[in-house]
N, C-alpha and C positions, 0 to 999 in steps of 0.2 A: 841263817834260817829265814825263810820267807813265808809270809802268811798266804794262804790260798784265798782266791776270790771266787765267790759263788757265781753261777751263771746269771742269777737275778741281778746281782750287783754289777756284773760286767755289762748287762743290757742297759742298766740305768746310766752307766758312764758313757756308753755309746750314744744314747739319746741326748745326754747333756752336751757331748762334743758336737753332735749334729745341730742342736739348737744354737750353740755358740757360733758354729761355722756359718749357719744361715744368717745369724744376726750380723756377723762381720761382713758377709757378702752383700747384704742388702741394707747396710746401715744408711740411714737417711741423714744428710748433713743438717746441722742446726740451722733453723730458719730464723729470719729476722722477725721479731714479734710484730703482730699486726699493727699495733699503735705506731711504732717507729716507722714501719714500712709505709703506712698511709701518709705520714708526714713527709717522708722522703720523696714519694711519687708526686705528691702535691708540689713540692719544691721544684722537682724536675719539670713538671708541667708549666709552672710559673716562671721557670728559668731564673730562680732567685737562690743565690748561695748565701743564705742568711746565717747569723751566728748559731742558731739552733742546729742547722745541718753541719756546719763546720765543727761544732762541739762533738758530734757523733764520731768524728775521727779519733777521739780519745776514749771512746766507750770501751769498757772492759771486755765486751763480747766481740770476738773476732768477726763474726758474721755481720754485725752492725757496722764495724769499721770498714769492712770490705764493701758493703752496699753503699755506704756514705761516700766512699772514694769514687765509686762508679757514678753516683749521682752528680758529684761535683765535676767529673770529667764530662758528663753529658751537658751540664749547664754551661761549661766552657768559660767560667770566670777566671781570667788571668790572675786576679788578686788572691785567689785561693791556693795558688801554686806553692808558696812557702809552707803552708800547713799540710798540704797533701803530700809533698815529697818527703816529709818526715817519716811517712809510713813505708818508704822503700826498705827500711831496716826493721820493719815490724817482725816480731817473733813468729807470726803466722805467715807461712809462705804464700798462702792464698791471698792474704791482704796485700803483701808486697807486690805480687803479680798484678792484682787489680789496680794498685796504685800506679804502676808503670803504664798500664793500659790507659788509665784516666789522664795521666800527664800527656800522653800522646794525643788524646782526644782534644785537650785544651789547645795544643799546638803552639804553646808559648816558648820562645827561646829562653825564658827565665828558668825553664826546667832542664835546659841542655846540660849543665854541669852535673846535676844529680843523675841524669840518665847515663852520661859518660862515665861517671864513677862506678855505676853498676857494671857497665860493660868492661871496664878495666880491672875490675875485681875478679881474680881467677876463682875465687870461692863462691861466686854468685851461682845459685842453682840454675839448671838449664831452663826451667820454666820462667824464671825471672829474667834471665838473659834474653829469652825469646820475646817477652813482653817489652823489655827495654829496647831491643833492636827495632821492634815494630814502632815504638814511640819515637825513636830517633829518626826513622824514615818520615813519619808524619810531620814532625817538627821541622826537619830540614826542608821538606817540600813546601811547607807553608811559609817559610822565612828564608827563601833562597838568597836574598840580599844581605841577610844578617851574617856576621862573621862566624857564628856558631854552626851554620849550615855545613860549611866545609868540614869542620871537625867531626860533626855527626856523621857525615857521609863517609869519611875515612874510617871512623869507628865501626860502621856497618860492614865495610869491606874487610876490616881486620877480624871481625867476628866470624865472617864467612871463611876467611883464610885459616883461622884456627880450627874450624870444623873440618875443612878440607884435609888438613894435616892429620886429623885423627883417624882417617880411614873408616873402617867398619864400626869404630866406636864413637862415631859422630852423633850429635843430637839432631834428630829430624826436626823437632819443633824450632830449634834455633835456625837451622838452615832455611826452612820454609819462611819463617818470619824475616830472615835476613834477605832472601831473594826478593820478596815484595818490598822491603824497605829500600833495597838497592835501586829498584826501578823508580822509586819515588824520589830518592835523594839525588840520583844520577851523578855520583862523584866520578872523578877521573879514574880510568881503568876499571870501571864497573863491568864492562863486557868481558874483560880478561878474567876477572874473578868469577863471574857468573858461569862462564864456559867450563870451569873446572868441575861442575856438577852434571855435565851432560852424560857422563858415563857412570853415574851413581847407580848402585844396585836397586835403589828404591824408585819405582816408576813415577811416583808423585813428585819426587825431587827433580827427576829429569824433566818432567812436564813443566813444573814451575820455573825451572832454570831456562827452558826454551821460551816460556812466556815472558819472563823478565828480559831476556836477551832481545826478543822482538820489540819490546816496548822502548828499549834504549837504543834500538837500531844498530845493534852490534854487527860487525862485518869481518871479524878476525877468525871465526871458528866455523866457517861454512862447511868444511869437510865433515866435521863432527855432526853437524845438523843434518847433512845429507845422509850420513850413516843412520842417524836416528829415524829419519823419515823412511828409509828403506827397510830396516830390520827390527825396529823397536816393536815389542809385542803390545805395548799400551797405546790405545788409539788417541788418548789425549796428548801423550808425548809426541806421537807422530803429527797430530794436527798442529800442535804448537811449534814443532820443528818446521813444518811447512810454512807457517805464518812468519817465522823468524827468517827463513830464506827469502821470502818476499820482501820483508822489511830491509834485508841486506842487499836487495837488488842483485841477487846471485844468478847471473845468466847461465852459469855452468850447471845449475840445478833444474833448468827448465824442463828437460825431458822427464826427469823423475817426478817433478811436480805435475806435469801433464799426465803421466802414468797414474799417479796417485789420484788425480781428479777424475780419472776414468774408471779405475778398477779397485780402489781401496774399498773394503767391505763396510767401512764406517762412514756415515754421512758427514760427521764432523771433520774427518780428514779430507774428504773429497771437496767440501766447500772451502776449507782453509787453503787447500792446494790451488783450487781454481782462483781464489781471491789473490793469491800470490802471483799466479801467472799474469793476471791483469795488472798487478802492481809493478811487476818487472817490465811489462809493456814492450815486448819484443814482437814487432809486426809479423815476423816469420812464423809465429805460432798461431796466427789467426785462423788458418784453414782448419787446423786440428780442433781449436776451441769451437769453431762454427759447427763442425761435425758433432762434437759433444753436445752442443746446444740443441742441434736437431734431434739427437737421440733422446735427450731429456724431454724435449717438447713433444715428441711422439708418445712417450710414456705418459706425459701429462694429458694429452688429448684422449688417450685410450683409457684413462682412469674413470672409474664409475663414481668417484667422489665429486661432490659439487665444487669443492675447492681442493683440487688434488694436492697431496702432500709433496709432490715433486716440485711445487712452486718455489720452495725455498732454494733448492739447488738450481732450478731454472734461472732464478734472478741473479745468482752468483755468476753463472755462465754469461748471461746477458751483459752484466757490468764489465766482465773481463773483455768480451768481444768489443764493446763500445770503446774501451780504452785502447785496445790494440789497433782498431781501425779509425781512430779519431782523425777527422778531416780528410778521409780518403774518398768519400762519396761512393763507397762500395755498394753497388745496386743490389747484389745478391744478398748481402747481409742486411741491408735496409728492408728488403722485401720480407725476409724472415722475421726481422724484429717487428715489422708492422703486423704480421700475423700473430706474433706473440702478444703484442699490445692489445690487439682486438680481443684475443682470448681472455685477457685479463681486464676487459672492459675499459681499457685505456687508463687505468687507475694506478699502474705501477710506475713510480718515478724512475726506477732503474732502467726500464725499457724505453720510456719516452726520452730520457736524458741520453741514452745510448744512440737513439735515432738522431737526435739533435746534434750530438757531438760528431757523429760520422758525416753528416751532411748539414752543416749549419745554414747554408744558403737555401737549401730545399725544405727546411723544417717549417717555415711559415706557410708556404703554399699547401703542404701536406696537412698542417694543423687547421688552416682555414677551411679546406675542403672537408675534412673529417667532422669538424664542428657543425658545418652547415648541413651535413647529411644526416646527423642524428643528434638528439638532445643529450648533451653530456651530463654526467653527474658532477656534483661539486668536487668530488675527489679527482675526477678526470681533469676538471678545469684547474684545480690546484696543482696537479701534476704537470699540466702543460705550462703553467706560469713558471713553475720551478725549473722546467726544462729550458725555457727561454733564458732564465737567469743564468743557467749553466753555460750558455753560449754567448752571453752578453758582450764579453770582450771581443769576440769574433764579429758580432753584429755592429759594433761601434767602429769598425775599420771603415775607412773612406769608401771602399768599393761596395760596402753593404749598406750605405746610407739610405738608399731608396727603400730597401726591404725593411729596415729598422723603422723608418718614418711611417710606412704603411701599417706596420704592426702597432705602433704607438697610437696612431690615429684611430685604428679600428677599435682597439680595446677601450680607448677613452670614450667612444660613442656608446659602447654596449655595457660598460661596467658602471654601476651607480656610485655616486660619491657619498651621499648621506642617507639614502632611503632606508626606511625601517624594514626589518626582515618580514617577509611574507612567504606564503607557499609558492608563489610564482618565482621569486628571486632567491629563495633559500640556497639553491645549489651554487649560485654565484657568491652569496654573502659569506658562506663558510670558506670560500676560496680566496676571499679578499686579502687576508694577510700575505699570501703568496703573491697575489697580484701587486700589492704595494711594494714588496721587495723587488719584483720584476721591474716595475717602473723605476725604482731607485737605481737598479743595475743598468738599465738602458739609458738613463740620464737624458731625458728629453729636455729641450731648452727651458721649459717652464716647470722643471722638476720641483723646485722649491714651492711654487704655488700649489701644485698638485698634492704634494706631501702635506702641506699646511692644511689643505682641505680635508685630507684623510684624518687629521688630528681631531676633526669634529665628528667622526663616525661613531655611531652608537655602540659598536662592538669594541670591547677593550683590547682585543688582540690585533685588530686593525690599527688602532691608535698606537699600540705598542710597536708594531712594525714601522709605522710612519715616523714615530719618534726616534727609533733606532736609526732609520735611514737619514733623518735630518741631522742626527748627531755626527754623521760623516760628511755633512755638507758644510759650505762656508758659514762662518758665524755672523750672518747678516742680522740687522736689527729685526727684520721681519721674522726670521726663523726663531730668534730668541724670544720675541714677544709671543709668537704662536705657541711655543712650548710653555711659557709662563701661563698663558690663558688656558691651555689644555690641562695643565696640572691642577689649576683651580677647579676646572670643570670636573676633572676625574674624582676629586675629593667629594663632590656632590653625587656623582652618578655611579661610581664603581663600588658596588657592595658585595659582589661575588668573586671578583678577581682583582688582584693588585698589580697585574703585569703592566698595564698602561702607566700607572703611577711610577713604578720602578724604572721603566724604560724612559719615561719623560724626564725624570730627575737626572738620570745618568747623562742623557743627551744635553740637557740644559747646563749641567756643570761642565761638560766637555766643551761646549761652545763659549760659555762665559760664566766662569765660576763666581764672579762678583755679583752679576745680576741674578745668579741662582740663589743667593743667600736668603731672600724672603721665602722662597719655596722650600729650602732646606729647613728653615725655622718652622714652617708649617709641618713638614715631615717629622720633625723631632717631637711634635705634639700629637702625632697620629695615634689612634687606638691600636693600629696594626703594628705589632712589634717588629715584623719583617721590614716594614717601611722605615721605621725608626732606625733599625740596624743598618739599612742601606744608606740612610742619610749620614749616619756616623762614619761609615766606611768612606763615603765620598768626601766628608769633611777632613778626615785624617789623611787620605791619599792626596788631597789637593791643598794640604797645608792651610786649612782654614780654622784651625783649633782656637786661635786667639779670638776669632769672631764668635765662637760657640764654646765658651769655657765649661759649660755644664752638659755638653753633648753626650759624654759617656754616661753620666748619671741618668739623663733623660732616655737614653736608648735601652737601658737595662730593664730586664724583666718583661713578663707578659701580663697585661692587665686582665682583670676579671671581666667577663662578658657583660656588656651593658646594652639593654634593648634600644636605648636612644641612638646608638651608633647605626642601627638598621643594617648591621653587618655582623657576620661571625668570623671575619678574617682576623687572624693573628691575635686572638684573645683566648683566655682560659674558658672553655665551654663546659668542662666536666663538673658535675656536682658531687657532693659527698656520696650519694648513691652510686654514681658512675664509678668512682674510685674503688668503692668497696666491692662492687660487682666485678670489676676488672681484676682486682687482687685476689678474689676468691677462686679464680680459675687456676687449675694446675696443668702442667704439661701432660700430654697424652690423654686428655679428657675432652678436648674441643676440636671438632673437625668441620671442614667445609666440603661438601660434595658438589663438584662442578660438572654440569652436563653440557656436552657439545655434540654436534652431529657426528663426530668421530669417536665418541665414547665418553665415559665419565671417569673422573679421577678425583682423588682426595687431597686436601691440604690438611696436614696435622699442624695445629698451631702451637706456638711457644709462648703462652701467656706469662710464664715466670720470667722470661727474658724481655718481653715487650708487652706488658699488660695493656697499656693504653692503645697501642697500635692494633693489637688483636681485638680489643673492645670496639674500636672505631670500625674495623672491617666487619665484625659481627653485626653491629648496629645497621650498617649500610646494607649488608646482605639480607638481614631480616626484613628490611623495608622493600626489598626487591630492586634495590638500586642497580645492581650489576646485571640483572636479567635482561638479555637482549643486546648487550653492548658488544660491539665488534672488537676483535683483537686488532689494535691499530699499529702494533710494532712487532716484527719478528726479525731478529738478526741471527741467522743460522750459526750454530756453535757458540751462541752467546745467551740471548734471552728471548722469551715470549712475554709481551707486556700488554696489559688490559686495564680497564677501569676508567676509561675516558668517555663520558657521555657525548662529547662533541665529535669525537672520532678523528681529530686532527693532532692529537698529542698535547693539546693545551687544556683540556677540560678537567674539571674537578667538582667536588660537592659544594663548593662555596665556603669552605673553611680549610684551615691547615692544622696539622698536628705536629707535635714536637718529635724529633727523632729520638729513638730509644736504642742507640748504638750499643751493641753487645759483643761478646767475644765468640759468638757462633760464626764459624767460617763459611764462606760461600762455596760449598761443594756443589756437585750436580744435584739439581732438584730443589735448591733452597729458594724460599719465597721472600722477597724483599719489597720495600717501599720505594717507588720511583720518586726522584727528587729533581728540582731545578736549583737546588741550593739547600743549605742546612735548614731544617724545620719547615720545609715546604710541602711535605707529603700531605695527601688528602685522600684520594681514592685509587690512584694508579699503582699497580703492583706488578711484579715480574717474577718469572721462574727461570733459573739458570739451566742451560743445556749441559754445561760442563763446569768444572771448578773455575772460579774467577777471583783469584786472590787479591787482585787490585781493588776489588770492591769491599774487602774486609775492613771493618771499622769505619766505613764511610756511608753505608746504607743500612737501615734497620732490617735485620733478619727476624722474621716473625712466624715462620713456618717452613714446612718441607713437604715435598711430594715424593712418594715412594718410587722405587725403581719400576715397579709395575705401572704406577700412574704416569711415569715419564715416557712410557711407550706411547701413551696418548699425546702427551705434551709435545713429544718430538715430531708428531705428525701435524700439529697445528700450524696454520699459515696466516698471514695477514688477511683480514677479511672474514675469517672464521668467527663464529658468534658463541659467546658464553650464554647459552640458552637460559640457564638458571643456576643459582647457587643456594644450597640449603645447608643450614647450620645444624650440626648434630652434637649433642653432649653424651659422652659415654663414660661409664665407670671403669 
């Protein structure tokens, strides 16, 4: 006998089930309490793995243990490895996964055995295996000379082999992590294992496999790559297959690469295919590439845009043609390229380098005439200097001695050595780093004296270029003493950039590590933690540890900002208010609206993954810092990069922020911080055109652009301007 249920009771039960279902679907994971999170972020910012932070690894709350493990990974203190790796067996799967990620970030071979144990354990969950294989790749790459590197590399390939044998039951997360780890570790037979995924049913796996294959320069699976290029429905897979064929120098693929460069409906495929045509460098394809260049240039000239979007594809064709016709003095190609260069205001390095490469002997007369006829911009001058550098070996041949001498004499007369920046010479001044490099490449008889003079230049990047060049010169007393004096001077003058100090230190140790000791001692006492860390690396790699027994202790941590340094470089700048504001933001509530001549797009920020990075960007944007800055870098099918007030790729805000590496992958449209090394971010940021797995875990992801916004980003070219950035908070 059953009891009847009234319609009213039935409705109550339905409502209860609905509420329970919604609660389960939208359950919010437990958050780290504000007090603990505040202390964790402070420790990350100060790069200190103190006892209080390590103690949180044993906290009863899994979310606290997980966040503490991430923090210690970001800090990168090798001494914390024994405590962190204990959490690989944590009852919470999320904690174990984050622990493996953190160990990969530290990159210490001390974690190799524990990572290998996870990979050898057949019962390890897929999420943990993926994080462990990623960690294995990072550790192996950072310690290639350590015996553990080979074992880690083999374990990565074993993990991929296991997934390949599973067929349709494979783990996608393990495969994707393994492919990226394989290209980092570069173990024997990597290309053979990676190629097994070219026919996978998942387009992302096929694309990542082709990406990994291109980066290890595999050559054994070209037919499969050709098939992928011809028939794969996924444009990223086709683009990566095209790139891999170029890396393999597969001449049998030339016709299909040319076809793809001309007719594929996706720009990413066309530019990758054209890049590979140039890389394979078969002169017989030059006529067809030239015709393609002419067609793109015609579309460029017919565009109504001030900076036509066709520029990105145009430059790829230019580079390819330059490689194909190198040294041929092909007059028709040179005439075409000169027209292209003029249309680009002579500021495109790709075009000027192609002209110089095709006709090295004729480049100087062309350049001399062009500069005399019109006042060039600093970008045009920098481009010209770089182009001369690209043909320096040719110009140093005996038959070109006269042309080389004329060039050196001319530039020595017109380029100032030490003059202060003024409105009249600004165009030359910003080009000086390229000029210094050109001088070093041309090697005039008095190269040492010239470079020593440029060590006295007021611009930090000129001195950085001069020091780098001197580091490749003979270790004369004059060169060593000039570097010693330059380093002392840079300590007094360089308050916005540390590039000169870092370059001078490296050059000095390279020429005479014993005479460099006093400078290294000064560097270890520097307020800028990046300078201290570089001094430590130089001491360790040059076996000077006995002379600096406390170097590691001196290099640790980031000091709190002190006004008496008259600099904000490499110090903790955030206040209690800054930390609390940064941590109060939630994902999906903070946006940047960027306005360009080609339309507007939005960045949705990830403050929960990178609170201090987002806060830094927001503060700069609200001050108008980014308004009017030109996009200085665009690499088609890779990134668009902005945020440099100088415009030469060197500029920043006068301070650096710590990386907040997280587990968000670099898919299409992800926004990351540009770096020249760990913790060197400041104001330069980039957006990815397509998935870039090799960037994962190496650059802070702090936002994303929607697919709708990417329609604008895809059209941006070098020289376009970010007119303004406005920050919006939404509920």
